[in-house]
C-alpha positions as a Python dict, from the first residue, in 0.01 Angstrom:
ca = {
    (1, 'M'): (0, 0, 0),
    (2, 'K'): (258, 208, 33),
    (3, 'F'): (437, 195, -220),
    (4, 'T'): (100, 256, -430),
    (5, 'K'): (87, 611, -191),
    (6, 'T'): (367, 692, -327),
    (7, 'L'): (358, 583, -654),
    (8, 'L'): (70, 779, -688),
    (9, 'A'): (208, 1085, -551),
    (10, 'T'): (440, 1094, -802),
    (11, 'V'): (174, 1039, -1091),
    (12, 'L'): (26, 1402, -925),
    (13, 'L'): (338, 1551, -881),
    (14, 'A'): (446, 1466, -1250),
    (15, 'G'): (46, 1576, -1359),
    (16, 'A'): (114, 1878, -1216),
    (17, 'S'): (450, 2008, -1358),
    (18, 'V'): (331, 1962, -1709),
    (19, 'S'): (2, 2149, -1671),
    (20, 'A'): (233, 2414, -1418),
    (21, 'Q'): (442, 2456, -1730),
    (22, 'A'): (478, 2877, -1862),
    (23, 'A'): (246, 2963, -2151),
    (24, 'L'): (500, 3043, -2348),
    (25, 'L'): (648, 2862, -2669),
    (26, 'G'): (984, 2696, -2615),
    (27, 'T'): (1205, 2700, -2956),
    (28, 'S'): (1129, 2393, -3073),
    (29, 'D'): (750, 2342, -2973),
    (30, 'A'): (418, 2272, -3196),
    (31, 'Y'): (192, 2584, -3253),
    (32, 'L'): (-147, 2626, -3400),
    (33, 'S'): (-331, 2945, -3605),
    (34, 'V'): (-604, 2961, -3737),
    (35, 'Y'): (-687, 3235, -3968),
    (36, 'D'): (-1093, 3340, -3978),
    (37, 'G'): (-1047, 3522, -4344),
    (38, 'V'): (-1147, 3828, -4176),
    (39, 'G'): (-962, 4001, -3990),
    (40, 'K'): (-852, 3760, -3646),
    (41, 'T'): (-576, 3503, -3606),
    (42, 'Y'): (-601, 3222, -3282),
    (43, 'D'): (-288, 3113, -3211),
    (44, 'L'): (-246, 2835, -2998),
    (45, 'N'): (84, 2657, -2834),
    (46, 'L'): (92, 2289, -2818),
    (47, 'G'): (391, 2254, -2716),
    (48, 'S'): (187, 2343, -2337),
    (49, 'V'): (-153, 2162, -2431),
    (50, 'L'): (-2, 1837, -2560),
    (51, 'G'): (368, 1847, -2530),
    (52, 'L'): (430, 1883, -2943),
    (53, 'N'): (772, 1943, -3016),
    (54, 'Y'): (993, 1930, -3323),
    (55, 'A'): (1156, 1582, -3265),
    (56, 'N'): (819, 1397, -3110),
    (57, 'L'): (667, 1520, -3354),
    (58, 'Q'): (843, 1287, -3627),
    (59, 'T'): (801, 989, -3345),
    (60, 'H'): (399, 1021, -3298),
    (61, 'A'): (188, 792, -3439),
    (62, 'S'): (-172, 995, -3403),
    (63, 'V'): (-251, 1329, -3200),
    (64, 'S'): (-629, 1433, -3168),
    (65, 'Y'): (-695, 1707, -2904),
    (66, 'D'): (-1044, 1903, -2899),
    (67, 'L'): (-971, 2247, -2928),
    (68, 'S'): (-1298, 2321, -2725),
    (69, 'Q'): (-1106, 2258, -2418),
    (70, 'D'): (-984, 2628, -2467),
    (71, 'S'): (-1205, 2887, -2374),
    (72, 'T'): (-1015, 3133, -2579),
    (73, 'W'): (-1100, 2901, -2851),
    (74, 'N'): (-1486, 2861, -2802),
    (75, 'T'): (-1448, 3267, -2793),
    (76, 'F'): (-1264, 3314, -3128),
    (77, 'A'): (-1493, 2967, -3301),
    (78, 'G'): (-1827, 3145, -3151),
    (79, 'A'): (-1716, 3490, -3243),
    (80, 'N'): (-1631, 3374, -3587),
    (81, 'D'): (-1826, 3086, -3620),
    (82, 'A'): (-2003, 3226, -4029),
    (83, 'N'): (-1673, 3250, -4150),
    (84, 'L'): (-1500, 2913, -4036),
    (85, 'G'): (-1637, 2734, -4360),
    (86, 'S'): (-1365, 2968, -4533),
    (87, 'A'): (-1029, 2983, -4259),
    (88, 'L'): (-717, 2884, -4246),
    (89, 'F'): (-519, 2689, -4041),
    (90, 'F'): (-121, 2619, -4002),
    (91, 'V'): (114, 2400, -3769),
    (92, 'G'): (441, 2394, -3761),
    (93, 'A'): (739, 2370, -3497),
    (94, 'S'): (1106, 2466, -3495),
    (95, 'N'): (1437, 2352, -3450),
    (96, 'S'): (1661, 2660, -3340),
    (97, 'G'): (1679, 2747, -3633),
    (98, 'T'): (1813, 2522, -3844),
    (99, 'A'): (1517, 2335, -3972),
    (100, 'F'): (1116, 2377, -3943),
    (101, 'E'): (846, 2140, -3990),
    (102, 'Y'): (506, 2276, -4159),
    (103, 'T'): (177, 2207, -4297),
    (104, 'S'): (130, 2233, -4705),
    (105, 'N'): (-155, 2187, -5008),
    (106, 'N'): (251, 2051, -5143),
    (107, 'A'): (194, 1673, -5275),
    (108, 'A'): (580, 1686, -5173),
    (109, 'S'): (827, 1944, -4992),
    (110, 'V'): (891, 2312, -5106),
    (111, 'T'): (1222, 2343, -5120),
    (112, 'F'): (1348, 2646, -4893),
    (113, 'T'): (1742, 2836, -4885),
    (114, 'N'): (1943, 2814, -4595),
    (115, 'A'): (1919, 3138, -4495),
    (116, 'V'): (1497, 3100, -4458),
    (117, 'L'): (1606, 2777, -4257),
    (118, 'K'): (1865, 2934, -4040),
    (119, 'S'): (1612, 3275, -3967),
    (120, 'T'): (1581, 3433, -3691),
    (121, 'S'): (1446, 3764, -3702),
    (122, 'L'): (1145, 3807, -3570),
    (123, 'N'): (920, 3890, -3856),
    (124, 'A'): (1114, 3583, -4076),
    (125, 'V'): (920, 3294, -4098),
    (126, 'G'): (1303, 3022, -4022),
    (127, 'S'): (1226, 2879, -3679),
    (128, 'S'): (1264, 3055, -3480),
    (129, 'G'): (1118, 3352, -3635),
    (130, 'Q'): (693, 3279, -3572),
    (131, 'V'): (781, 3190, -3241),
    (132, 'G'): (869, 3499, -3119),
    (133, 'R'): (636, 3636, -3276),
    (134, 'I'): (392, 3412, -3145),
    (135, 'N'): (554, 3456, -2805),
    (136, 'L'): (442, 3828, -2777),
    (137, 'S'): (52, 3725, -2778),
    (138, 'L'): (86, 3474, -2520),
    (139, 'T'): (164, 3570, -2176),
    (140, 'A'): (308, 3311, -1859),
    (141, 'T'): (-19, 3178, -1808),
    (142, 'T'): (-183, 3196, -2083),
    (143, 'N'): (-174, 2931, -2346),
    (144, 'S'): (-356, 3095, -2649),
    (145, 'A'): (-465, 3422, -2789),
    (146, 'I'): (-676, 3620, -3023),
    (147, 'V'): (-495, 3847, -3232),
    (148, 'T'): (-621, 4158, -3498),
    (149, 'D'): (-458, 4029, -3860),
    (150, 'A'): (-272, 4363, -3912),
    (151, 'N'): (-103, 4298, -3590),
    (152, 'A'): (137, 4031, -3782),
    (153, 'D'): (440, 4090, -3480),
    (154, 'Q'): (168, 3906, -3276),
    (155, 'G'): (108, 3625, -3488),
    (156, 'G'): (-162, 3744, -3679),
    (157, 'W'): (-165, 3660, -4065),
    (158, 'A'): (-158, 3979, -4200),
    (159, 'A'): (-232, 4000, -4571),
    (160, 'S'): (51, 4066, -4840),
    (161, 'S'): (26, 4325, -5076),
    (162, 'A'): (-111, 4006, -5350),
    (163, 'G'): (-390, 3993, -5105),
    (164, 'I'): (-200, 3604, -4987),
    (165, 'P'): (-237, 3533, -4642),
    (166, 'V'): (112, 3610, -4542),
    (167, 'A'): (95, 3234, -4359),
    (168, 'D'): (18, 3133, -4680),
    (169, 'T'): (360, 3189, -4788),
    (170, 'L'): (502, 3091, -4477),
    (171, 'W'): (524, 3410, -4392),
    (172, 'G'): (633, 3567, -4725),
    (173, 'K'): (944, 3374, -4756),
    (174, 'N'): (821, 3088, -5055),
    (175, 'A'): (500, 3192, -5201),
    (176, 'N'): (501, 2813, -5356),
    (177, 'A'): (513, 2659, -4974),
    (178, 'S'): (100, 2693, -4980),
    (179, 'A'): (85, 2671, -4621),
    (180, 'G'): (-234, 2745, -4562),
    (181, 'I'): (-506, 2440, -4533),
    (182, 'G'): (-874, 2492, -4531),
    (183, 'Y'): (-1091, 2417, -4209),
    (184, 'G'): (-1223, 2105, -4278),
    (185, 'S'): (-939, 1943, -4481),
    (186, 'T'): (-633, 1784, -4418),
    (187, 'G'): (-269, 1911, -4503),
    (188, 'N'): (18, 1742, -4535),
    (189, 'F'): (356, 1771, -4291),
    (190, 'F'): (671, 1826, -4334),
    (191, 'N'): (1007, 1843, -4177),
    (192, 'A'): (1326, 2070, -4341),
    (193, 'V'): (1639, 2010, -4235),
    (194, 'A'): (1921, 2290, -4317),
    (195, 'G'): (2215, 2143, -4490),
    (196, 'T'): (2435, 2056, -4770),
    (197, 'P'): (2231, 1967, -4928),
    (198, 'N'): (1882, 2064, -4750),
    (199, 'T'): (1738, 1762, -4691),
    (200, 'Y'): (1273, 1730, -4683),
    (201, 'S'): (1066, 1455, -4589),
    (202, 'N'): (621, 1417, -4516),
    (203, 'I'): (542, 1308, -4194),
    (204, 'G'): (237, 1341, -4143),
    (205, 'T'): (-113, 1519, -4216),
    (206, 'W'): (-328, 1755, -4010),
    (207, 'T'): (-720, 1792, -3997),
    (208, 'L'): (-866, 2086, -3808),
    (209, 'T'): (-1241, 2028, -3838),
    (210, 'G'): (-1511, 2109, -3624),
    (211, 'N'): (-1327, 2158, -3246),
    (212, 'N'): (-1081, 1855, -3314),
    (213, 'L'): (-732, 1896, -3415),
    (214, 'I'): (-549, 1558, -3558),
    (215, 'F'): (-191, 1430, -3653),
    (216, 'T'): (-164, 1088, -3845),
    (217, 'S'): (220, 1029, -3910),
    (218, 'A'): (323, 975, -4276),
    (219, 'T'): (438, 616, -4114),
    (220, 'A'): (123, 489, -3916),
    (221, 'S'): (-47, 174, -4025),
    (222, 'A'): (-380, 9, -4021),
    (223, 'V'): (-341, -245, -3722),
    (224, 'P'): (-399, -581, -3808),
    (225, 'L'): (-708, -789, -3724),
    (226, 'P'): (-620, -1022, -3421),
    (227, 'T'): (-610, -1373, -3566),
    (228, 'A'): (-877, -1451, -3332),
    (229, 'V'): (-1095, -1231, -3521),
    (230, 'W'): (-1074, -1396, -3806),
    (231, 'M'): (-1098, -1745, -3692),
    (232, 'F'): (-1431, -1639, -3540),
    (233, 'G'): (-1595, -1525, -3863),
    (234, 'A'): (-1486, -1840, -4021),
    (235, 'G'): (-1667, -2037, -3714),
    (236, 'L'): (-1891, -1827, -3760),
    (237, 'M'): (-1995, -1822, -4154),
    (238, 'G'): (-1944, -2246, -4119),
    (239, 'L'): (-2243, -2223, -3808),
    (240, 'L'): (-2465, -1963, -4051),
    (241, 'G'): (-2337, -2277, -4342),
    (242, 'A'): (-2503, -2529, -4104),
    (243, 'T'): (-2784, -2363, -4002),
    (244, 'R'): (-2889, -2253, -4379),
    (245, 'R'): (-2859, -2670, -4509),
    (246, 'K'): (-3065, -2755, -4220),
    (247, 'S'): (-3290, -2604, -4236),
    (248, 'A'): (-3326, -2680, -4654),
    (249, 'A'): (-3342, -3052, -4491),
    (250, 'V'): (-3652, -3013, -4312),
}
C-alpha cells in the first residue's frame, strides 16, 4: 500500500509539473495558427498543451486534440463561426534555427534556401522567427491567444501585397509553399533540414475539422486484425452454412 501511495504521489506531481509549465513557446515547440479570413488569427502552443515539438512529431503515430477544451478557441470559433468554413490553418515546429516542420497542400516538399531555414529574425519564418512572433501574443499563463491579422509581429496572418495570407507563403519566404490548409481539410506535414544539400521529408498529415485537430504520422499503418478475429469469422460462416443446410433438409 505504501508503494502504491508513493507511486500515485509521483504521478500526480508529474502531472502538476506538466500543467504548470510556462505557456511561452520554446524554440522547438509545435504551434497551431488559424486564420479566419476576415481579420483574426488564433495561435495555440502545442508544446504546452500536448508536449509536441520538432523531435517527437517525427516519432508520434497519431495525435488528437479537442480544441473546445480551450476557452480562447471557443471565443474565436464562436465569434467567427460563419467564417470558419473559409478559414486556413497552419502547424509548424522549429529546431533551433536550422530546420523546421510545416503544413502544405503540396504533394512534395518545397525547397528552401539555407538563409530561410536558419533565419532567426522576428518577422522571418525560419525556425525561431515565427515562435518569437507568437510569443509576443502569449503570456506565461496562457497557451493561446487571438490577435488581429494586421498585427503580424504577434503571429497574425497579415495579408501580403498580393492579397495572399502571409502564413500561406511561409511568411513571404516561399510563395510556393501553399502552407495554409483549408479548415475541414487535411494537409501534408513536411520536415526541412538545413545542410549540404538541404533535406526534405514528409512526416505526416494534419487535419482541422470541427473542434478536432488531428495529426497522423506518415509511417502509421493500419492495425491488423488479430488471428482470433479471422478464426471467429470463419467459424461463424461455417455455422451459418450448417444452419442453412439443416433448414434445407427439413
